[in-house]
NUBAVEX-26054 format. One record per atom (N, C-alpha, C, CB): residue number from 1; atom name; x, y, z. Coordinates in steps of 0.1 Angstrom, whole numbers. Glycine has a CB too. Layout:
+-----+-------+-------+-------+-------+
| num | atome |  east | north |    up |
+-----+-------+-------+-------+-------+
| NUM |    CA |     X |     Y |     Z |
...
+-----+-------+-------+-------+-------+
***
This chain:
+-----+-------+-------+-------+-------+
| num | atome |  east | north |    up |
+-----+-------+-------+-------+-------+
|   1 |     N |  -559 |  1031 |  -430 |
|   1 |    CA |  -560 |  1018 |  -430 |
|   1 |     C |  -572 |  1016 |  -440 |
|   1 |    CB |  -561 |  1013 |  -415 |
|   2 |     N |  -570 |  1008 |  -447 |
|   2 |    CA |  -577 |  1008 |  -458 |
|   2 |     C |  -580 |   990 |  -459 |
|   2 |    CB |  -568 |  1016 |  -473 |
|   3 |     N |  -594 |   988 |  -460 |
|   3 |    CA |  -598 |   973 |  -458 |
|   3 |     C |  -588 |   966 |  -467 |
|   3 |    CB |  -613 |   969 |  -462 |
|   4 |     N |  -591 |   955 |  -459 |
|   4 |    CA |  -586 |   939 |  -472 |
|   4 |     C |  -581 |   930 |  -459 |
|   4 |    CB |  -568 |   942 |  -488 |
|   5 |     N |  -571 |   921 |  -466 |
|   5 |    CA |  -565 |   912 |  -457 |
|   5 |     C |  -556 |   913 |  -450 |
|   5 |    CB |  -563 |   904 |  -461 |
|   6 |     N |  -553 |   910 |  -438 |
|   6 |    CA |  -541 |   915 |  -428 |
|   6 |     C |  -531 |   907 |  -430 |
|   6 |    CB |  -543 |   914 |  -412 |
|   7 |     N |  -517 |   912 |  -430 |
|   7 |    CA |  -506 |   904 |  -436 |
|   7 |     C |  -504 |   896 |  -422 |
|   7 |    CB |  -491 |   915 |  -443 |
|   8 |     N |  -510 |   883 |  -422 |
|   8 |    CA |  -509 |   871 |  -412 |
|   8 |     C |  -494 |   866 |  -406 |
|   8 |    CB |  -517 |   858 |  -420 |
|   9 |     N |  -487 |   867 |  -420 |
|   9 |    CA |  -471 |   860 |  -416 |
|   9 |     C |  -467 |   869 |  -410 |
|   9 |    CB |  -459 |   855 |  -428 |
|  10 |     N |  -466 |   884 |  -414 |
|  10 |    CA |  -459 |   892 |  -407 |
|  10 |     C |  -463 |   894 |  -390 |
|  10 |    CB |  -462 |   904 |  -414 |
|  11 |     N |  -480 |   895 |  -391 |
|  11 |    CA |  -485 |   891 |  -377 |
|  11 |     C |  -479 |   879 |  -371 |
|  11 |    CB |  -500 |   889 |  -377 |
|  12 |     N |  -478 |   869 |  -377 |
|  12 |    CA |  -473 |   855 |  -367 |
|  12 |     C |  -459 |   858 |  -367 |
|  12 |    CB |  -476 |   838 |  -372 |
|  13 |     N |  -448 |   864 |  -376 |
|  13 |    CA |  -437 |   869 |  -373 |
|  13 |     C |  -431 |   875 |  -361 |
|  13 |    CB |  -436 |   876 |  -382 |
|  14 |     N |  -439 |   885 |  -359 |
|  14 |    CA |  -434 |   895 |  -351 |
|  14 |     C |  -442 |   890 |  -334 |
|  14 |    CB |  -440 |   911 |  -359 |
|  15 |     N |  -453 |   882 |  -332 |
|  15 |    CA |  -454 |   877 |  -322 |
|  15 |     C |  -442 |   863 |  -318 |
|  15 |    CB |  -468 |   874 |  -321 |
|  16 |     N |  -437 |   857 |  -330 |
|  16 |    CA |  -425 |   847 |  -330 |
|  16 |     C |  -414 |   859 |  -322 |
|  16 |    CB |  -420 |   840 |  -348 |
|  17 |     N |  -411 |   869 |  -329 |
|  17 |    CA |  -402 |   877 |  -323 |
|  17 |     C |  -402 |   883 |  -309 |
|  17 |    CB |  -402 |   887 |  -331 |
|  18 |     N |  -414 |   885 |  -306 |
|  18 |    CA |  -417 |   890 |  -292 |
|  18 |     C |  -415 |   881 |  -281 |
|  18 |    CB |  -430 |   896 |  -291 |
|  19 |     N |  -418 |   865 |  -288 |
|  19 |    CA |  -414 |   859 |  -277 |
|  19 |     C |  -398 |   854 |  -274 |
|  19 |    CB |  -422 |   849 |  -277 |
|  20 |     N |  -392 |   857 |  -285 |
|  20 |    CA |  -382 |   848 |  -286 |
|  20 |     C |  -371 |   863 |  -278 |
|  20 |    CB |  -379 |   841 |  -306 |
|  21 |     N |  -374 |   874 |  -278 |
|  21 |    CA |  -370 |   885 |  -271 |
|  21 |     C |  -375 |   883 |  -257 |
|  21 |    CB |  -374 |   899 |  -278 |
|  22 |     N |  -385 |   881 |  -252 |
|  22 |    CA |  -390 |   881 |  -238 |
|  22 |     C |  -380 |   868 |  -234 |
|  22 |    CB |  -408 |   878 |  -236 |
|  23 |     N |  -381 |   855 |  -239 |
|  23 |    CA |  -369 |   845 |  -235 |
|  23 |     C |  -358 |   851 |  -230 |
|  23 |    CB |  -364 |   836 |  -246 |
|  24 |     N |  -350 |   859 |  -238 |
|  24 |    CA |  -337 |   860 |  -239 |
|  24 |     C |  -334 |   875 |  -231 |
|  24 |    CB |  -331 |   859 |  -256 |
|  25 |     N |  -344 |   881 |  -228 |
|  25 |    CA |  -343 |   896 |  -222 |
|  25 |     C |  -333 |   896 |  -211 |
|  25 |    CB |  -358 |   901 |  -215 |
|  26 |     N |  -333 |   890 |  -203 |
|  26 |    CA |  -324 |   892 |  -189 |
|  26 |     C |  -313 |   885 |  -195 |
|  26 |    CB |  -330 |   885 |  -174 |
|  27 |     N |  -306 |   877 |  -200 |
|  27 |    CA |  -294 |   876 |  -205 |
|  27 |     C |  -288 |   884 |  -214 |
|  27 |    CB |  -294 |   866 |  -209 |
|  28 |     N |  -295 |   891 |  -223 |
|  28 |    CA |  -294 |   898 |  -234 |
|  28 |     C |  -288 |   915 |  -227 |
|  28 |    CB |  -309 |   897 |  -242 |
|  29 |     N |  -298 |   917 |  -217 |
|  29 |    CA |  -297 |   926 |  -207 |
|  29 |     C |  -280 |   924 |  -200 |
|  29 |    CB |  -311 |   921 |  -198 |
|  30 |     N |  -280 |   916 |  -194 |
|  30 |    CA |  -266 |   914 |  -188 |
|  30 |     C |  -257 |   916 |  -200 |
|  30 |    CB |  -264 |   900 |  -182 |
|  31 |     N |  -254 |   912 |  -210 |
|  31 |    CA |  -246 |   911 |  -221 |
|  31 |     C |  -243 |   928 |  -223 |
|  31 |    CB |  -254 |   902 |  -235 |
|  32 |     N |  -254 |   935 |  -225 |
|  32 |    CA |  -253 |   948 |  -230 |
|  32 |     C |  -251 |   959 |  -219 |
|  32 |    CB |  -267 |   951 |  -238 |
|  33 |     N |  -250 |   952 |  -207 |
|  33 |    CA |  -247 |   962 |  -197 |
|  33 |     C |  -231 |   960 |  -196 |
|  33 |    CB |  -255 |   959 |  -182 |
|  34 |     N |  -229 |   947 |  -199 |
|  34 |    CA |  -210 |   949 |  -197 |
|  34 |     C |  -202 |   954 |  -209 |
|  34 |    CB |  -202 |   933 |  -195 |
|  35 |     N |  -208 |   952 |  -220 |
|  35 |    CA |  -202 |   960 |  -233 |
|  35 |     C |  -207 |   976 |  -228 |
|  35 |    CB |  -210 |   955 |  -250 |
|  36 |     N |  -220 |   979 |  -224 |
|  36 |    CA |  -214 |   995 |  -219 |
|  36 |     C |  -207 |   998 |  -211 |
|  36 |    CB |  -221 |  1004 |  -214 |
|  37 |     N |  -205 |   991 |  -198 |
|  37 |    CA |  -198 |   995 |  -188 |
|  37 |     C |  -182 |   995 |  -192 |
|  37 |    CB |  -201 |   987 |  -177 |
|  38 |     N |  -177 |   988 |  -201 |
|  38 |    CA |  -163 |   984 |  -209 |
|  38 |     C |  -162 |   995 |  -216 |
|  38 |    CB |  -163 |   970 |  -218 |
|  39 |     N |  -174 |   997 |  -226 |
|  39 |    CA |  -172 |  1011 |  -237 |
|  39 |     C |  -170 |  1025 |  -227 |
|  39 |    CB |  -189 |  1013 |  -249 |
|  40 |     N |  -176 |  1028 |  -216 |
|  40 |    CA |  -178 |  1041 |  -211 |
|  40 |     C |  -164 |  1042 |  -201 |
|  40 |    CB |  -193 |  1044 |  -203 |
|  41 |     N |  -160 |  1032 |  -196 |
|  41 |    CA |  -146 |  1030 |  -191 |
|  41 |     C |  -133 |  1034 |  -199 |
|  41 |    CB |  -145 |  1015 |  -188 |
|  42 |     N |  -135 |  1026 |  -211 |
|  42 |    CA |  -123 |  1031 |  -221 |
|  42 |     C |  -125 |  1044 |  -226 |
|  42 |    CB |  -123 |  1021 |  -233 |
|  43 |     N |  -137 |  1049 |  -227 |
|  43 |    CA |  -140 |  1063 |  -232 |
|  43 |     C |  -134 |  1073 |  -222 |
|  43 |    CB |  -155 |  1067 |  -234 |
|  44 |     N |  -139 |  1074 |  -211 |
|  44 |    CA |  -136 |  1081 |  -203 |
|  44 |     C |  -121 |  1082 |  -200 |
|  44 |    CB |  -144 |  1077 |  -192 |
|  45 |     N |  -113 |  1069 |  -202 |
|  45 |    CA |  -100 |  1067 |  -200 |
|  45 |     C |   -89 |  1074 |  -210 |
|  45 |    CB |   -98 |  1054 |  -200 |
|  46 |     N |   -97 |  1074 |  -221 |
|  46 |    CA |   -89 |  1075 |  -235 |
|  46 |     C |   -90 |  1088 |  -242 |
|  46 |    CB |   -94 |  1064 |  -246 |
|  47 |     N |  -101 |  1094 |  -239 |
|  47 |    CA |  -105 |  1105 |  -245 |
|  47 |     C |  -103 |  1118 |  -231 |
|  47 |    CB |  -122 |  1102 |  -252 |
|  48 |     N |   -98 |  1128 |  -234 |
|  48 |    CA |   -98 |  1138 |  -221 |
|  48 |     C |  -107 |  1146 |  -223 |
|  48 |    CB |   -87 |  1147 |  -218 |
|  49 |     N |  -112 |  1150 |  -214 |
|  49 |    CA |  -123 |  1161 |  -210 |
|  49 |     C |  -138 |  1156 |  -214 |
|  49 |    CB |  -120 |  1175 |  -218 |
|  50 |     N |  -140 |  1143 |  -208 |
|  50 |    CA |  -154 |  1136 |  -213 |
|  50 |     C |  -158 |  1133 |  -198 |
|  50 |    CB |  -152 |  1119 |  -224 |
|  51 |     N |  -173 |  1131 |  -199 |
|  51 |    CA |  -176 |  1129 |  -186 |
|  51 |     C |  -192 |  1122 |  -191 |
|  51 |    CB |  -175 |  1143 |  -176 |
|  52 |     N |  -193 |  1111 |  -181 |
|  52 |    CA |  -206 |  1105 |  -182 |
|  52 |     C |  -217 |  1113 |  -178 |
|  52 |    CB |  -207 |  1094 |  -174 |
|  53 |     N |  -228 |  1117 |  -185 |
|  53 |    CA |  -243 |  1121 |  -181 |
|  53 |     C |  -249 |  1113 |  -175 |
|  53 |    CB |  -251 |  1125 |  -190 |
|  54 |     N |  -257 |  1114 |  -164 |
|  54 |    CA |  -265 |  1105 |  -156 |
|  54 |     C |  -259 |  1097 |  -150 |
|  54 |    CB |  -274 |  1099 |  -163 |
|  55 |     N |  -266 |  1088 |  -143 |
|  55 |    CA |  -264 |  1079 |  -134 |
|  55 |     C |  -251 |  1068 |  -137 |
|  55 |    CB |  -277 |  1074 |  -132 |
|  56 |     N |  -242 |  1067 |  -132 |
|  56 |    CA |  -234 |  1053 |  -136 |
|  56 |     C |  -239 |  1043 |  -138 |
|  56 |    CB |  -226 |  1048 |  -127 |
|  57 |     N |  -245 |  1037 |  -131 |
|  57 |    CA |  -250 |  1024 |  -129 |
|  57 |     C |  -269 |  1022 |  -131 |
|  57 |    CB |  -245 |  1021 |  -114 |
|  58 |     N |  -273 |  1031 |  -124 |
|  58 |    CA |  -289 |  1033 |  -126 |
|  58 |     C |  -293 |  1035 |  -143 |
|  58 |    CB |  -294 |  1048 |  -117 |
|  59 |     N |  -291 |  1030 |  -151 |
|  59 |    CA |  -292 |  1033 |  -163 |
|  59 |     C |  -297 |  1020 |  -173 |
|  59 |    CB |  -278 |  1040 |  -167 |
|  60 |     N |  -303 |  1024 |  -185 |
|  60 |    CA |  -306 |  1014 |  -195 |
|  60 |     C |  -293 |  1007 |  -198 |
|  60 |    CB |  -312 |  1019 |  -208 |
|  61 |     N |  -294 |   992 |  -202 |
|  61 |    CA |  -284 |   986 |  -206 |
|  61 |     C |  -278 |   992 |  -218 |
|  61 |    CB |  -288 |   974 |  -208 |
|  62 |     N |  -286 |   999 |  -227 |
|  62 |    CA |  -282 |  1002 |  -243 |
|  62 |     C |  -280 |  1013 |  -241 |
|  62 |    CB |  -292 |   999 |  -255 |
|  63 |     N |  -275 |  1022 |  -230 |
|  63 |    CA |  -277 |  1037 |  -229 |
|  63 |     C |  -262 |  1046 |  -223 |
|  63 |    CB |  -292 |  1039 |  -219 |
|  64 |     N |  -255 |  1049 |  -234 |
|  64 |    CA |  -245 |  1056 |  -230 |
|  64 |     C |  -249 |  1073 |  -234 |
|  64 |    CB |  -231 |  1049 |  -239 |
|  65 |     N |  -244 |  1085 |  -224 |
|  65 |    CA |  -245 |  1093 |  -232 |
|  65 |     C |  -236 |  1105 |  -222 |
|  65 |    CB |  -260 |  1094 |  -235 |
|  66 |     N |  -228 |  1108 |  -235 |
|  66 |    CA |  -211 |  1116 |  -229 |
|  66 |     C |  -210 |  1131 |  -238 |
|  66 |    CB |  -193 |  1104 |  -235 |
|  67 |     N |  -205 |  1139 |  -226 |
|  67 |    CA |  -199 |  1152 |  -231 |
|  67 |     C |  -189 |  1152 |  -230 |
|  67 |    CB |  -201 |  1162 |  -227 |
|  68 |     N |  -182 |  1160 |  -241 |
|  68 |    CA |  -169 |  1163 |  -241 |
|  68 |     C |  -170 |  1180 |  -242 |
|  68 |    CB |  -159 |  1154 |  -252 |
|  69 |     N |  -162 |  1182 |  -230 |
|  69 |    CA |  -160 |  1195 |  -225 |
|  69 |     C |  -154 |  1202 |  -236 |
|  69 |    CB |  -153 |  1196 |  -213 |
|  70 |     N |  -155 |  1214 |  -240 |
|  70 |    CA |  -151 |  1222 |  -246 |
|  70 |     C |  -155 |  1224 |  -266 |
|  70 |    CB |  -138 |  1220 |  -242 |
|  71 |     N |  -163 |  1209 |  -264 |
|  71 |    CA |  -169 |  1210 |  -279 |
|  71 |     C |  -185 |  1210 |  -282 |
|  71 |    CB |  -162 |  1196 |  -288 |
|  72 |     N |  -187 |  1218 |  -291 |
|  72 |    CA |  -203 |  1222 |  -290 |
|  72 |     C |  -205 |  1212 |  -300 |
|  72 |    CB |  -210 |  1239 |  -295 |
|  73 |     N |  -221 |  1208 |  -297 |
|  73 |    CA |  -228 |  1198 |  -305 |
|  73 |     C |  -232 |  1203 |  -319 |
|  73 |    CB |  -238 |  1194 |  -298 |
|  74 |     N |  -231 |  1215 |  -320 |
|  74 |    CA |  -230 |  1221 |  -335 |
|  74 |     C |  -217 |  1221 |  -343 |
|  74 |    CB |  -234 |  1234 |  -336 |
|  75 |     N |  -209 |  1215 |  -335 |
|  75 |    CA |  -192 |  1219 |  -345 |
|  75 |     C |  -189 |  1204 |  -345 |
|  75 |    CB |  -177 |  1231 |  -336 |
|  76 |     N |  -199 |  1193 |  -348 |
|  76 |    CA |  -193 |  1183 |  -349 |
|  76 |     C |  -191 |  1177 |  -362 |
|  76 |    CB |  -198 |  1177 |  -342 |
|  77 |     N |  -194 |  1187 |  -369 |
|  77 |    CA |  -189 |  1183 |  -386 |
|  77 |     C |  -201 |  1177 |  -396 |
|  77 |    CB |  -176 |  1168 |  -384 |
|  78 |     N |  -212 |  1174 |  -388 |
|  78 |    CA |  -222 |  1168 |  -396 |
|  78 |     C |  -228 |  1180 |  -409 |
|  78 |    CB |  -234 |  1164 |  -384 |
|  79 |     N |  -229 |  1176 |  -417 |
|  79 |    CA |  -237 |  1183 |  -427 |
|  79 |     C |  -251 |  1184 |  -428 |
|  79 |    CB |  -234 |  1179 |  -439 |
|  80 |     N |  -260 |  1191 |  -429 |
|  80 |    CA |  -273 |  1187 |  -429 |
|  80 |     C |  -280 |  1188 |  -440 |
|  80 |    CB |  -280 |  1194 |  -419 |
+-----+-------+-------+-------+-------+
***
């Protein structure tokens, strides 16, 4: 860091963002968990040889980890 005036508007904006996030945290977590569960259900039902990694319900509302049997991660077609 170099000396100088701190970015007060950004600091105030961040504080407000934290305040809003905390206020809606419970409601937003429930909304995300509903979307997550719907996505997992559809994905496992519609794509053969898929399974959910980790616990089915004891997971973060924004977390899904799926494996597809017979498909290696290196063969996903990503170009580096």
